[in-house]
GUPA-846216 format. One record per residue: x, y, z of N, C-alpha, C, O in turn; residue in one letter. Coordinates in steps of 0.001 Angstrom, whole numbers, padded with zeros to 6 digits, always signed. Layout:
REM GUPA-846216
XYZXYZXYZXYZA;...
This chain:
REM GUPA-846216
+003286+094888+002960+002204+093954+003174+001192+094523+004185-000014+094324+004035X;+001685+095226+005207+000758+095803+006187-000093+096909+005559-001271+097052+005887X;+000497+097678+004669-000272+098715+003976-001343+098084+003103-002475+098565+003057X;-000993+097026+002421-001966+096332+001574-003083+095737+002429-004257+095848+002078X;-002731+095117+003532-003736+094554+004440-004707+095645+004881-005923+095461+004830X;-004174+096761+005307-005017+097859+005784-005939+098376+004675-007119+098626+004921X;-005419+098533+003480-006228+099044+002368-007305+098046+001962-008469+098414+001805X;-006919+096784+001793-007896+095768+001379-009001+095606+002423-010168+095428+002075X;-008635+095669+003685-009624+095496+004747-010535+096718+004856-011738+096576+005075X;-009981+097888+004709-010762+099114+004888-011631+099437+003680-012783+099847+003826X;-011077+099252+002495-011780+099699+001289-012255+098563+000398-013070+098770-000501X;-011745+097363+000648-012094+096231-000209-011088+096071-001333-010382+097010-001702X;-011040+094881-001859-010072+094571-002924-010319+095421-004160-009384+096021-004691X;-011541+095483-004622-011839+096126-005899-011645+097633-005858-011261+098225-006867X;-011895+098262-004737-011745+099715-004639-010286+100102-004399-009841+101150-004866X;-009543+099272-003679-008139+099576-003393-007313+099452-004665-007484+098516-005446X;-006432+100395-004857-005557+100362-006033-004099+100206-005587-003758+100416-004423X;-003276+099842-006525-001839+099772-006239-001344+101151-005811-000505+101253-004917X;-001848+102203-006431-001464+103566-006040-001814+103835-004571-001031+104455-003852X;-002979+103373-004128-003378+103532-002721-002407+102803-001796-001984+103333-000769X;-002069+101590-002180-001187+100760-001346+000197+101382-001249+000745+101494-000152X;+000777+101791-002382+002139+102349-002337+002160+103684-001618+003147+104012-000960X;+001082+104467-001731+001020+105740-000993+001006+105479+000509+001701+106155+001267X;+000222+104506+000934+000145+104187+002363+001467+103603+002869+001868+103855+004005X;+002136+102826+002022+003396+102184+002414+004601+103100+002250+005711+102746+002647X;+004389+104261+001673+005487+105204+001413+006587+104527+000592+007766+104563+000946X;+006171+103917-000500+007114+103249-001394+006738+103597-002828+005664+104137-003092X;+007625+103284-003730+007350+103566-005136+006566+102421-005767+006551+101296-005267X;+005931+102740-006859+005192+101718-007588+006147+100657-008136+005808+099474-008184X;+007330+101082-008545+008308+100105-009062+008763+099161-007947+009010+097981-008199X;+008876+099671-006713+009245+098805-005583+008127+097788-005321+008394+096631-004995X;+006887+098228-005468+005754+097306-005310+005873+096183-006336+005753+095005-006000X;+006110+096562-007589+006163+095552-008647+007449+094723-008617+007544+093700-009296X;+008427+095157-007843+009604+094299-007612+009219+093129-006699+009816+092055-006775X;+008225+093342-005844+007789+092306-004896+006599+091493-005396+006479+090307-005090X;+005732+092128-006156+004480+091483-006567+004275+091650-008064+004657+092663-008650X;+003668+090644-008670+003359+090704-010097+002141+091568-010378+002018+092151-011456X;+001232+091649-009395-000027+092351-009596-000671+092635-008234-000192+092177-007196X;-001745+093386-008262-002510+093636-007039-003049+092309-006494-003046+092085-005283X;-003507+091438-007385-004019+090135-006949-002926+089298-006297-003168+088636-005288X;-001732+089324-006865-000611+088584-006275-000317+089118-004872-000058+088342-003952X;-000356+090429-004713-000154+091044-003396-001228+090563-002424-000920+090165-001301X;-002482+090602-002856-003584+090153-002003-003377+088710-001575-003528+088374-000400X;-003034+087866-002524-002828+086440-002243-001720+086237-001217-001853+085412-000313X;-000631+086983-001351+000486+086865-000412+000104+087359+000979+000475+086751+001983X;-000634+088457+001036-001092+088972+002334-002023+087957+002987-001898+087677+004179X;-002943+087412+002222-003884+086411+002748-003137+085182+003239-003420+084676+004324X;-002192+084702+002456-001440+083500+002849-000648+083747+004130-000649+082906+005029X;+000021+084884+004219+000848+085160+005398-000002+085441+006629+000158+084788+007660X;-000897+086405+006526-001689+086820+007685-002697+085737+008095-002851+085440+009280X;-003374+085157+007108-004309+084075+007413-003590+082856+007957-004085+082181+008859X;-002415+082579+007401-001611+081452+007884-001198+081632+009335-001232+080682+010116X;-000807+082850+009700-000441+083120+011090-001640+082947+012018-001506+082415+013119X;-002802+083394+011574-004000+083263+012394-004348+081783+012599-004622+081363+013723X;-004339+081006+011538-004666+079583+011645-003617+078845+012474-003955+077942+013240X;-002372+079216+012329-001309+078599+013136-001573+078849+014621-001425+077943+015441X;-001959+080063+014961-002263+080387+016368-003464+079595+016873-003490+079185+018034X;-004449+079378+016022-005630+078598+016395-005232+077159+016710-005643+076603+017728X;-004444+076571+015845-004020+075181+016039-003136+075057+017278-003240+074079+018019X;-002282+076026+017502-001430+076007+018697-002282+076106+019961-002026+075404+020939X;-003287+076970+019944-004168+077102+021114-004926+075809+021366-005071+075384+022512X;-005407+075186+020304-006168+073946+020446-005311+072817+020998-005792+071983+021766X;-004058+072790+020613-003191+071675+021028-002965+071621+022533-002534+070594+023058X;-003250+072708+023227-003082+072726+024676-004237+072113+025441-004214+072087+026672X;-005240+071622+024745-006414+071051+025401-006146+069688+026006-005224+068979+025603X;-006969+069333+026982-006796+068077+027713-007412+066884+027004-006935+065760+027160X;-008462+067109+026226-009112+066023+025491-009704+066604+024208-009566+067796+023934X;-010362+065752+023428-010851+066198+022120-011851+067353+022222-011799+068282+021415X;-012739+067310+023181-013702+068413+023326-013012+069705+023743-013317+070778+023222X;-012096+069596+024670-011363+070778+025122-010528+071369+023983-010475+072589+023822X;-009881+070515+023200-009091+071005+022062-009987+071682+021028-009622+072719+020474X;-011155+071102+020768-012069+071705+019811-012573+073047+020324-012629+074018+019570X;-012937+073107+021593-013404+074371+022191-012305+075436+022106-012560+076583+021737X;-011097+075037+022450-009980+075994+022409-009733+076486+020976-009445+077664+020762X;-009845+075587+020011-009644+075984+018616-010719+076948+018136-010417+077962+017508X;-011961+076631+018429-013062+077511+018029-012927+078870+018711-013039+079913+018067X;-012686+078845+020017-012531+080102+020749-011369+080922+020195-011502+082128+019988X;-010234+080274+019955-009058+080991+019443-009362+081621+018085-008943+082748+017821X;-010086+080907+017223-010415+081463+015908-011314+082689+016051-011050+083732+015452X;-012365+082561+016837-013306+083672+017000-012606+084887+017610-012734+085999+017099X;-011882+084680+018678-011202+085794+019349-010166+086426+018420-010062+087650+018352X;-009404+085606+017709-008401+086145+016784-009063+086966+015685-008541+088011+015294X;-010191+086511+015188-010892+087266+014144-011407+088606+014659-011381+089602+013935X;-011870+088636+015895-012314+089911+016465-011121+090840+016702-011208+092041+016446X;-010018+090288+017187-008839+091114+017465-008156+091561+016176-007637+092674+016091X;-008162+090693+015189-007499+090984+013910-008555+091050+012819-008534+090281+011857X;-009474+091982+012991-010623+092056+012088-010213+092331+010644-010930+091942+009722X;-009077+092993+010426-008619+093222+009054-008288+091890+008380-008640+091675+007220X;-007623+091012+009092-007293+089686+008553-008572+088887+008352-008734+088214+007334X;-009478+088957+009317-010748+088238+009201-011518+088721+007980-012111+087916+007262X;-011514+090010+007743-012222+090542+006566-011634+089981+005280-012376+089632+004361X;-010306+089890+005203-009681+089305+004011-010078+087845+003850-010440+087412+002756X;-010009+087085+004944-010291+085652+004886-011756+085340+004629-012074+084421+003874X;-012645+086094+005250-014057+085729+005267-014915+086502+004274-016027+086081+003957X;-014407+087627+003782-015227+088452+002893-014519+088717+001566-014991+088292+000512X;-013411+089405+001617-012761+089879+000397-012217+088769-000499-012180+088928-001719X;-011802+087666+000076-011195+086598-000728-012215+085710-001431-011869+085005-002379X;-013447+085735-000986-014465+084820-001509-014758+085130-002979-015221+086218-003320X;-014480+084160-003828-014769+084274-005253-013905+085252-006017-014208+085573-007166X;-012840+085732-005408-012013+086752-006059-011330+086226-007315-011381+086865-008366X;-010698+085075-007210-010036+084448-008359-009702+083013-007969-009683+082686-006782X;-009441+082165-008938-009074+080779-008592-007840+080686-007692-007807+079863-006777X;-006838+081508-007938-005616+081414-007119-005843+081916-005699-005254+081378-004762X;-006676+082928-005518-007001+083411-004176-007895+082395-003475-007717+082126-002287X;-008847+081835-004198-009705+080783-003627-008864+079612-003133-009165+079023-002095X;-007817+079275-003871-006940+078173-003462-006297+078461-002113-006244+077581-001254X;-005813+079670-001919-005212+080046-000632-006270+079994+000467-006021+079453+001545X;-007444+080551+000199-008520+080558+001185-008906+079130+001571-009094+078828+002750X;-009021+078269+000587-009378+076873+000875-008275+076151+001647-008570+075308+002495X;-007026+076463+001370-005924+075851+002125-006000+076253+003596-005796+075421+004480X;-006289+077511+003854-006419+077969+005237-007590+077274+005929-007464+076801+007058X;-008718+077217+005246-009884+076540+005818-009604+075059+006046-010043+074486+007044X;-008882+074447+005131-008584+073017+005248-007763+072726+006498-007972+071699+007144X;-006845+073600+006846-006040+073384+008052-006922+073367+009295-006740+072524+010173X;-007866+074283+009375-008784+074346+010511-009715+073128+010490-009919+072491+011524X;-010279+072801+009326-011185+071652+009201-010466+070351+009540-011048+069467+010169X;-009220+070227+009134-008441+069020+009419-008247+068853+010929-008363+067747+011456X;-007953+069952+011615-007788+069894+013066-009063+069367+013716-009006+068491+014579X;-010220+069902+013304-011493+069465+013868-011747+067996+013525-012152+067218+014389X;-011513+067621+012283-011745+066242+011849-010905+065255+012661-011378+064174+013009X;-009680+065621+012955-008818+064741+013757-009374+064561+015164-009287+063469+015726X;-009936+065604+015735-010533+065493+017067-011772+064602+017025-012005+063820+017947X;-012559+064717+015971-013743+063865+015835-013310+062412+015657-013906+061515+016253X;-012280+062168+014843-011770+060800+014668-011368+060186+016012-011656+059022+016289X;-010713+060976+016821-010278+060499+018133-011471+060180+019028-011396+059293+019878X;-012559+060896+018839-013724+060752+019709-014711+059679+019252-015610+059317+020011X;-014568+059170+018046-015565+058258+017471-015909+057062+018358-017072+056667+018438X;-014931+056496+019009-015156+055268+019760-015668+055464+021182-016307+054574+021745X;-015387+056635+021765-015733+056767+023180-016575+057992+023533-016695+058335+024709X;-017148+058645+022554-017959+059831+022842-019230+059744+021997-019184+059868+020774X;-020360+059530+022664-021627+059336+021957-021998+060497+021035-022608+060284+019987X;-021639+061710+021413-021979+062872+020587-021340+062774+019198-021948+063167+018203X;-020122+062256+019136-019387+062183+017874-019432+060794+017228-018917+060613+016125X;-020036+059823+017897-019968+058417+017466-020427+058188+016031-019838+057363+015332X;-021432+058873+015581-021949+058645+014229-021629+059783+013261-022275+059922+012223X;-020639+060586+013603-020283+061720+012755-019206+061336+011748-018304+060560+012060X;-019303+061873+010559-018238+061756+009566-017242+062870+009884-017606+064044+009825X;-015998+062532+010219-015025+063560+010619-014832+064670+009578-014738+065843+009937X;-014772+064310+008309-014572+065329+007263-015765+066275+007183-015596+067491+007096X;-016946+065723+007211-018157+066546+007140-018248+067440+008378-018565+068624+008267X;-017973+066883+009542-018046+067650+010783-017023+068787+010751-017338+069918+011124X;-015809+068491+010308-014772+069526+010217-015187+070662+009316-015011+071831+009660X;-015742+070326+008153-016200+071353+007214-017394+072127+007775-017513+073334+007566X;-018274+071425+008487-019427+072103+009084-018978+073121+010123-019516+074228+010182X;-018008+072759+010933-017487+073692+011930-016884+074909+011234-017181+076045+011603X;-016046+074680+010238-015415+075802+009521-016480+076703+008897-016412+077926+009019X;-017458+076101+008234-018501+076905+007599-019295+077717+008599-019520+078911+008400X;-019720+077075+009673-020523+077769+010680-019729+078853+011389-020223+079961+011596X;-018503+078532+011760-017675+079511+012475-017361+080695+011557-017468+081847+011976X;-016975+080418+010306-016695+081506+009361-017921+082396+009167-017812+083622+009206X;-019083+081782+008960-020286+082558+008710-020683+083377+009938-021018+084555+009815X;-020647+082768+011106-021027+083486+012324-020070+084640+012603-020508+085744+012927X;-018781+084397+012482-017810+085469+012731-017986+086591+011707-018016+087767+012068X;-018101+086224+010433-018291+087229+009390-019530+088077+009638-019501+089295+009463X;-020606+087439+010040-021846+088162+010300-021689+089111+011491-022019+090292+011389X;-021190+088602+012612-021148+089422+013814-020023+090449+013817-020032+091361+014644X;-019062+090325+012921-018078+091400+012778-018704+092611+012090-018269+093745+012297X;-019714+092367+011282-020346+093469+010545-021711+093866+011097-022254+094899+010704X;-022273+093069+011995-023571+093367+012613-023408+093244+014125-023265+092136+014643X;-023429+094350+014825-023261+094277+016280-024291+093343+016917-025416+093203+016438X;-023873+092718+017999-024820+091874+018695-024178+090751+019474-024813+090177+020358X;-022963+090429+019176-022294+089363+019932-020822+089711+020073-020151+090046+019096X;-020332+089629+021299-018896+089821+021488-018201+088485+021223-018856+087450+021098X;-016904+088517+021140-016135+087326+020776-016374+086172+021746-016570+085036+021315X;-016361+086443+023021-016515+085377+024012-017895+084725+023956-018001+083501+024020X;-018946+085525+023837-020288+084933+023796-020504+084171+022496-021149+083123+022498X;-019977+084677+021392-020089+083963+020121-019327+082645+020183-019844+081607+019769X;-018106+082683+020695-017318+081454+020826-018028+080451+021729-018067+079258+021428X;-018585+080932+022827-019307+080036+023737-020498+079385+023059-020731+078189+023235X;-021250+080147+022291-022402+079589+021572-021962+078534+020565-022577+077471+020473X;-020916+078812+019820-020422+077845+018837-019888+076587+019521-020087+075480+019021X;-019224+076745+020638-018703+075585+021365-019842+074718+021904-019728+073492+021913X;-020926+075329+022349-022063+074546+022835-022687+073731+021708-023256+072669+021959X;-022591+074208+020484-023128+073467+019339-022199+072334+018931-022651+071207+018727X;-020906+072619+018810-019973+071653+018210-019135+070854+019208-018591+069806+018859X;-019028+071338+020441-018244+070618+021444-018907+070769+022807-018321+071319+023740X;-020153+070266+022909-020899+070472+024156-020293+069711+025334-020809+069786+026449X;
């Protein structure tokens, strides 16, 4: 799985071949096909495992916050920093998986839904006592955060100009001032 992650992130899904992956993993092609039905199945499993670990870490970081704004800030910061530190995983989640196939899209959407749900729950908690969130639809706000954070991280991972901390700070000022 680590060889596949490295190949997909470095060369992209379409350019990477099963031969490339097995050569990097020092395994046989038959051993690859004992684990995976296809290159797409391998990609989906890598995305589910690696992306799942990243999202789990984001939710764990957010849960340590003192209130809804602090939890949201911690979640956004954890996502941005994790994507910069684990840029190969971020590339799979934010670039390579987009539009690849219905089954890969399903995994990508499940990962995004976990992050959006966390944000939506914080907005729900804030509806009654925080003017900034008082008129927000929690589902829409959660999706907006995921979309903006994904797009900003994807852009700045490929275009120099913002480090993880400054990007996270800017996003937090927008969504959890």
